[in-house]
N, C-alpha and C positions, 0 to 999 in steps of 0.2 A: 433586114429591117424594112418595113413598108414606109415609103415617104409620106410625110404628113401625119403619121401616127406617133403617139408618145413613145419615148425611149423606155424599154422594159426596165423594171426595178429589179436589181439583183439582190434579193433579200437574203440569200444564203451567206452573204458577207456583210450584213448590215451592222454587225458589232465591230467591224473594222473600217467603217466609213470615216473619211477625213472631215469630221464635223467642225474641227478648229480651222480648217483651211478650205472652206467651200468655194472660194473664188468669186463669190457674189454676195449681194446684200438683198434685204427686203426693200421693195420699191417705194415705201411711204416716206422716203427721204433720199439724200444722196451722200456719198462718202468721198473724201479726198485724202490721199496720203501726201505728206509734205516733207521737205527737207528742213534742216535747222534754219536755212535762209528763207524759208517760206516759199520755196518753189514747188509747184505741183508736180508730184512724181506719178500719181495715178488718180483716176477719177472713175466713179461708177458710170456704167453705160447709160443710165437714165438721167445724166446731168442735164441734157438738153430739155427734158420735160420740165425741170424745175427752174433752170436759169436761161434757157434758150441758147446755150453754148454747147457745141458738140464735144464729147469727152475726148475724142482723139485729138482735138485741136488744142487742148490746154496742157498737154504733157510738156513740161519744161517751162511753162509760163508762170509768172508771179501770181500769187493768190489774188492780188488786186484785179487781175484780168477776169477772174472767175466770179467773184462775189461783189465786186465793186469797191471803190476806194474807201468809202465811209465804213463799211463793215470790216474790211481788211485792216484799216487803221485801228479800229476798236479791238480787234482780235489779236493783233500783232504782239502786244506786250505779254499776254498770257501764253501765246504759242512759243515765244522765245524763252520762256522760263525754264532754266536748266533743271528745276526740281519738278517738272511736269510728271504727274503720277502715271502709273501703268494701268489705272482704272479710270473709266470715263468720268470726267468732271464737267459739271454744268457751268458754262461760261455766261449764259444769258440768252436772250432772244434778240436776233439780228435780222435786219432787212437787207436783202441782196439788191443789186443794181436794178433788177427788174421789178422791185416792189414786193417780192414774196417774203413772208416772215418764216423764220426758222428758229427752233431751239437748237443750240449748238453744244455738242458734247465733244470733249477732246481728251485724248490720252496718248502717251508715248509708249510704243510697244513694237517689237519685231523690227527694231532699227529705224523706224519712221515715226512721224507724228500723224496720228489718225484723227481727222476731224469729221464728225458726223452732223449732218444738218437734217433735223426732223421738221417737216412742214407743220405749221400751226396757223390758226386763224387770227389769234391775238398778235398785237405788235408790241405788247409790254412783256417784261420778264415774268416767268412763273412766280406766282405769289405763295406757293406752298400753303394755301389756305386750308387744304384738306389735312395737312400733317398734324397740326397741334390739336384740333378737336378730336381727331381719330385716336391719337396716342393718349391724350388726356382722358377721354372716356374709357378707353380700354384699361388704362392703369387704375382708374377708379373702381372698376369692377373685377380686377384681378383677384383681390383677396376674397371675394364672394364665391369664386369658382373653387369648388371643393376638390375637383379632380382634374387631371390633365385633359380628359375628354370635354368637360364643361369649359375649360380654358380655351381649348381648340375651337369649340363651337362659337364661343364669344368672338374669337379672332376671325373665323369664317364669316360671321355676320357683319363685322365691321368692314372687312375687305370687300364684300359684295355691295355694301352701302356706298363705298367710295368708287368702285369700278363700274357698277351698274351691270356687271356680268350676270348671266342667268343662273349659274351654279358655281359655288365655291366649295371645294372639299379640302380637308386637311388629312393627309395620310402619313403614317409612320412606316419606315422600312423595318422588317424583322431581320434576324441574323442571316436568313437565306436570301435577302434582297427583295422579297415580296412586299408590296405596299398595302397596308391595311387602312381603309378609310375609317377614321375615328371621329370625324366631325363633318357636318355638311350644312350649307345654307343655300336654298335654291328657290326659284320661282315654281309655281304649282305645275306648270306644264313640262318641266324638265324631269327626266328619269332620275331616280334616286340611286346613288351608289353607296349609301350609308351601310357600314358593316362589311362591305365586300372587299375582296383582295384583288390587286392587280399583279399579274405575274412579274417576277424579276426580269424576265426576258423582254418586257415592254420597254425597259430603260437599259440599254447596253452599258457596259462598264465605263467606256470613255465618255458617255453622256453623264453618268453619275459624277465622274471626276470634274467635268466642266460645271455641273451644278454646284459643286463645292467651291470652285474658284469664282464663278460669276453667280451672284445670289439672286438675280432676277433675269427672266427671259420673256420676251413678248413676241407673239405672232398675231398681227392685226387681221390677216386674211389668209386662210390656208390655201386659197386659190390663186395666190399671187404668182407673178412671173418674175423670177430672180433677175437682178440687174448685175451682170458680171463686171469685174474690175478691168479697166483699160489703162495700161497693158495688163495682162493676166498675172504676171509675176512681179514680185517685189523687186524693184530695180537695185536695191541695196544688197539684199541677200541672194537674189537669183532664184528664190523658191516661191511657192505660193504663199500669199500673205496669211499670217496667223491672226485670225480675227476673234480669238477667244473672248476678249472683253468688249468687243464692239456691240453696241445695242442693236444695230441694224443687221448684224450677222445673219446670213441666210441659214435656214435649218435643213435637216435631212429630208429629201423627198419621201423617204419611207415614213417619217414622222408626219409629214403633211397628209399622206394618204391615210395614216392611222387616225388623224383628227377627222378627216372627212368621213371615214367609216364610222366614227363615233358620233357623227352628227354635230361636230364642233368646227366652226370656221374661224373663231378667234380664241386664243388662250394666253394665259400669263401664269408663270410659275415663280414662286418665291421660295428659295431654299431655306430650310431650317437646319442650321449648323449648331450642333451641340458638342462641345469639347473638340472642335476641329474636324468633326465627322458629319457626313450627311445623315441627319436623323430622320428627315421627312421633307414633305413639300406642302406649300399652300398652292393648290392648283385651281385656276379659274377657267371656266368654259363659257362660251357664248355661241349660240346657233348661227349668228350672222357676224359679218366683219365688225370689229369694234376698235376704233383708234383709242389709244391710251396715252395721255400727255405725260411728260416726264414728272411733273409735280405729283400726279396721282400715283405713278409707279414708285416714286420715292417714298410717299406716305406708306404704301403697302410694304415696301422693303424694310422701312424702319419698324413697322409693326411686327414683321417677321423676325427681326433681330430681337425685339423685346420679348416676343413669344419664345424664342430660342432660349433666352436667359431665364425666363420663368420655368421652362421645361427643365433646364439644367439644375436650377435651384430645387425644384420639386423632386427630381430624380435623386439628387444628392441627399436630400433630407430623408427620402424613403430608403435609399441605400444605406445611409448611416444608421437609421433606426433598425433596419434588418440586420446589419452587421453587428450592432451592439447586442441585439437579442441572441444571435447565434454565438457570439463570443462569450456572452454571459453563461450560456449553457455549456460551452466548451470548458471554461474555467471551472465551473462547478463539477463537471465530470472528471477533469484532471485532478481536482482535489480529492475526489472519492477513489480515483485509481491509484493514489499514492499511499493509501492506508494499509494495504496488504502487500505481502511479498510477491504474489503471483498476479501480474497485470491481467493475464487472460481470464483468470477466475474473477478478478475484481470487476471485469466488464459485465459480468452477469448482473451485478448490482445496479448498473447504470443503463441497462437495456432500454427502459422507457425514455430516458434522456437522449440516448443515441437515436431513437426514432424521431423525436422532436427536433434534434439537431439538424437532421438532413430532410425533414418533412417526408419521411419514407413510410412505406407500408409494412416493411419487414427488415430485419437486420440479422446478419449471421457472422459468427466468428469462426474462422478456420485456423486451427493450430495443429499442423501436420495432419494426423488422422482424426483428430477431434473436430466435431462440428457442433457449435452451439447456436441455436436460433431463437428468435423472438418475433412475434407478429406473424404476418402472412408472408411466408417465404416458400421457395421451391423445396423439394425434399433433399435429404443429405446427399444422395447420389448425384442429383443434378447440380448441386452446389459444388461438389468435388469436380465435376466435369467443367463447370464454368471457371474454376480456379486453374485447372489444367490448361484450359484454352487461354486464359490470361497470361500464363507463363510461356506458353508456346508463341504467343504474339508479342512477347517482349514487354509486357506491362507489369512485370513482377517487381519493378523498382520505382514505380511512380504511381501517382493517383490516376485512375482511369474512370472516365464517365461516358455514358451514352444514354439517350432517351429512346433508342430503338435497338435494343440488344438483339432481338431476333433477326434483324436484317444483316447483322455482321457476324453473329456467332451461331453456327449451325446447331450446336448443342442446346441453344435456347429456344429453338422452334417448339411451339406448343406451351411455352412458359409465359406467354404474353399476359395472362390474367393477373399474375402477381409479380412478374419480373420483366416488364417491358423496358424499365429504366434500371440502370445499374451504376452505382458509384462504388468503386473498389479501391481500398487503401491498404497497401502492404504495410505490416507493422513489424517487420524484421528484415534485416539485410542478409540474413543467413538461412533462416528456416522458412518453411511454407506457412507463414502466418498472415492472415488477411482479415480485414474488417470489411464486410459487404453490406451495402444498403440497397434495397430493392424498392422500386416504385411500380405500382400496378398500371395496367393499360388505362389510358384516359381517352375513350372513344369520343370523338367530337366531329362536328360537321363544319367545313369551311365553305363559305359562299364566295365564289370567284365572280369577277366581272368578265364573264366569258370563260371558255375552256383554257386552263393554264397551259395545256400541252398542245394547243392549237394555234400558236402564234402565226404561223404561215399556213394559209389555207389555199386550196386550189381554187382558181377563179372559174367563172362560167366559161363554157367552151369558146364563146366568141369574144372573150375579154382580150384586150390588147396586151396585157402583161402576163408573164409566166407565173408570177407569184404576187400576192398582195397581203398586206397586214391583215390580221384577223378582223373579220367584219362583224362578228357577234360580240356584244357586250351585255347580253342578257345574263341574269343570275344563273350560275352553274354550280351545283352543290357537289361536294366531294366529302365522303365519310372516311375519316382517318382511323385506322386500326393499328395495333402493335406498337403504339408510341405512348410514352408516359409524359407527364409534365416535365418540361426541361429543367435541368439542374441550373440553379442560379450561379452566376460567376462568383459571388461571395461565398456560396457553399463550397465550391471547388477550392477557392483560395484558402478558406478557413480549415478545410479538410487537410490541405497541405500543412498548415500550421499545426493542426491537431496531430498529424503524423510525426512532424518534427518533435513536438513535445513528448509524444509517446516514446519515440526512439531515444529521446533524452532521458526519460524516466527509466527505460530499459537499460540504457548505458549506465546510468547511475546505480541501478540495481546490480548490474554486473560488476561494477567497480566495488560496490559495497560487499557483494558476495566474495569477490577476490580478496578484498581487504580483510573480511571476516575469516576467510580460509587461512590467510596468512597469519592473522591474529591467533586463530585456533592452533595453527602449527607452532607458533611461538609459545602459546599457553601450554600445549602438550609437552614441549621441551622443558618449560619451566616447571610443569607439574611433575615430570620425571625427576628433575633435579630437586624439586621441593620434597617429593616423597622420599627420595634417597637421603636428603639432608635431615628431614624430620626423623626418619627411622634411625639414622646414624646418631643424631644428637640426642634423641630420647633414649636410644639403646644404652648409651654410655652411663648416664646417671642411674637408669634402672638396673643395669648390670652391677653397678657399684652397690646399689641398695640390696640386691639379692646376695651379692658376694659377701658384703660385710654382715648381712643378717645371718648367713651360714656360719661365718666365723664367730659371730656373737653366740649362736647356738652351741657351736663346738666348745666355746670357752665358758659356757654357762656354769660349769662346775668349778671353774678357776676362781681363785680369790684375787686375781690381778684386776683391780678396779680401774687402774689407769688404762689398760688395754681395752676394757669394755667401753670406757668413756671415749676413747679414740674411735672405736668402731661406731658407736652411736653418733658421734660428731660427723663422721664421714657419711653415715646414712642420712642424717639431717641435711647436710650440705648438698648431697645428691638429689634428695627430694625437693629442696629449695630450688636447685637449678632446673629440675624438670618442671616444677610449677611455674617458674619465671618464663621458661620456654613456651609453655601453654598459654600463659598470660599474654606474651608478646604475639603469639599467633592469633589469639582472639582480637588483640588490638589491631593487628594488620588487617584482619578480616573486616573489622568495623570501619576501617578507613574507607572502604569501597562502598559501604551501605549507608552510613550516617549522613544526614543532610547538613549542608553548610549553613551556618547562621552568622553571616558577616556583620560585624559592628566596627566602630572606630576603635583602633587598638593603639595604646601608647607603648611603642616597642622598647623604649628605655626601661619602663617599669616592668614589662614582660621579661626582659633579659635579666633584670635584677632578681625577680622572683624565681627564675630558673636557677640562678646561682645559689640562692638561699636553699632551694630544694636539694641541691647537691651537697649540702653542708657536711653530711657524714662522710662522703667520699673525699672531702678536702682536708680532713683532720691530718695534721702532721705534714702537710704539703706547703711548699713555698711557691705560690702562684701569683704572678704579676698580671692582674686583670686590666686590660686597656680597652675600656668601653667608650667609644666616641659618641657624640650626640646622634640619636636615632630619630627618624621621622615618625609621625603618626600615620597609620595606614588603615585601610578597610580590609578585614579578614576575619576568619573564625578564630577567636582567641584560644579556645580549648585545643583545637588541632595545632595551631601555630605554637602554643606552649609546648606541646608534646614534641614537635619537630625541633624546636630550639633546645629543649632538654637533651634530646638525643645527640645533637651536634656538640653541645657544650660538654656532655658526659664523655663523648668520644675524645674531645680535646683533652679533658682531664686524664682520661685513661691512657692515651698514647703519649702523654708527656710525663709519664711516671718516672722516667729515668733522668729528667732534667731538673736542675736546681740553679736558678729559678726556672719554673715553667712560665712561658709567656703565652697568654691567650688574648687575641685581639678580636673585637667585634666592631664593625663599621658598616655604613650603608651608602649607596649611590642611587640617585633618583633622577629620572627624566620624565618627559611627558607621557611615556608609555608604561613604564614599570618602575618598581623599587627593587633594588638588588641588595641583599644582605650577605656579608662575608663573615665567616668564623675561621680564624687562622691560628695555628699553634706552631711551636718549635719542637714538636715531638718526633716520633719514629718515622713518620711519612710512609709512602708506599711507592711501589714501582708503577709508573704511568702506563706501562704496557698492559696492565690489568685493570685500568680505570673503568673499562666497560662492564666489569663484573661488580663494581663497588656497590651499586645501589640495588643489587639483586637480593632475593630472599636467601638466607643462609650462605651468602657469599662472604668469605673471609680472606683477607690478604696476609694474615698473620696466623701463627699457631695459637690454639686456644690456651696452650700452656703458658704462652708469653703474655697474651692479653685476653682476659675473660670476656665473654659476651655470647649472645645467642645468634648474632648475624642477621637480626631483623630490624635493628634500629634505623639504618640508612634506607632500607626498603620502605619503612614507614615515612621517613622524611620525604622521599620522592613521591609516594602516593599522596601525602598531604599537600605538597606543593602543586602537583598536577591537578588535584581536585580544585585548587584555586585558579587553574589556568596558567600556572607558571612553569618553571623548569628548574632543575637542580643539577649541579656539576661540581667537579673537584679538580684541583691541581696540586701536585706535590713533587718534592725532590726527596728521594729515599734517604733517610737519616737526618734530614734537615727540617722536616715539618710538612704540614699540609694546609691547604685553604679550601674550605667547603663553602659553596655559594648557592643561593636560591633566589628566585625572583617572584614577586607578587604583582600582577597587573594592576594598574591604577584605575582601570575601567570597572573593576569589581564594585557593583553598586550596593548600597544599603537596601535591605528589604523594605 
């Protein structure tokens, strides 16, 4: 190193600079660190310039010795406050012992009390006269700003009016960290940066983090000489002082050189924090040094916070509107996708909606070897290759998106025209089924404020530094190829929702198919039993008809009229039985097709009419009917009449050997359903076979003992289930049976 020359800037590690612990301050004021007892622990080396007292001489001295008894007495109550904030708080304007006036900012941080004294001309406290007119005028014009850009332009104009700086820009950070200048207010002789981008490398990560914590930063003169702290380390922690929130904190020499290269000697930045993240900056530039009093800085900081709230509100409104539109399309598509059995085929119907849903140029459905396309898409072979690449890269189980497919997928090289962007959604956890959206290349030009890849430029041969920040801020244009419009975060999130809904539909379809297969299996078994029973039960009376007809023919020459009469009677009875069997089958079939017509039914009256209908079967019988009060319900009276006739008829039939026969009918009712019971003291049945009781042609007794077609109870079950109820039975063999059925109370009148 050559004596007398500046220390070289090591820009290769500028993103690791200790910007929070620079060890020095800007010299337009002085800084003291104090103990809780208000003893001076450290002072900035420029203390003598402002107070006439040497910094090294005040270590361990009381505050009174540094700023005078009057100022110290006024400051002491606030400095001893245990609730002292960790952010600078304005205590007022104070005059030190040597007659110099200072605005005093105080905060507690890094285990010490940090007191900053900024030199001012006035001896009265800041009036904040700039604050209320600034915010008031800004708020009056907020509603007239139709866009974020016009809102930012309004803010830039107001900030320049207050600060007097030559140029104020508002720029927003994009997802890659580049800053896009969206608004500008400047004097005529200043270079315009409107519409240009500043590379993300201009503001290292730790600087962005500090911008988020400390919302305003001022540099009055980029040519300042830093004033180091004396002693250099925090006496409490033993480390360099953390000056993150200090208004006088010295800034990186790299940044100071950057400002000088930009032709800016004074700058102020106001952070725009939206939802806790650094959204952008209000950046103020001036070609010459420019002091900025605390009251003006406060006005600009408050305007920045109001602007941040306006940005958040506008963005939320736009986001909500966008999400509602996309969700509306998604719901409409899902409704159409549930109409048919095959979801993949159903998607053909909603191809136009799928394009609008993702704002895509083309959409493709891949179902194993099938490829269905709509719009502008790559050919089938290329699509198969992209799907294979997705599965190789492990994207087969999640939504994948990119706006530069060709840069990461070798198979997509040459497909930029219609497939620069890809949004891929797997629609099966088992099969190679994908829904793919393609976006075309969006060729566009970006105008940078200097070459974004030339942050560190080689200096002239005789320059004292090895590296310097980029010196050119002239407009530098870059044409972007192979990139589509980016996928909106809401599109990605709603695509995940869409996928979950589709998987749900597919799962429901699978469950329905499994249930249908199971039902078909049961139906096949029932059909086999049904066919056997029909053939068996019809064969018997028909065989009787044929047999007795043959006997009648053989006896045609006989004069025995009694025998012929017996043959004819048997033929008639067999034909009647066959006819009743067919009638019962038709009735059973109609139970599944006829529409319910529910009305209010008086069950007491219905049961009485059923008993009257059984009058012929009751002749000569001693039956004790015990009919308890029955409620009125809502049901189909015709169907319910048939069910009750079957149950009462069974009770009459199976009590044929009892004298007296006791048949009881009663009901139970709760908030959900009404349950009816029909009990008898008849033959009963073995409960081991109760599962067969309500089946078609299922008998638990011999036909010779109890006549019947075996369809009556099957009809009862079908009628009850059509009403949404259930049917069951309990019995003790030889002691009687109880048949029960329920009718839901929620069954509504038409």
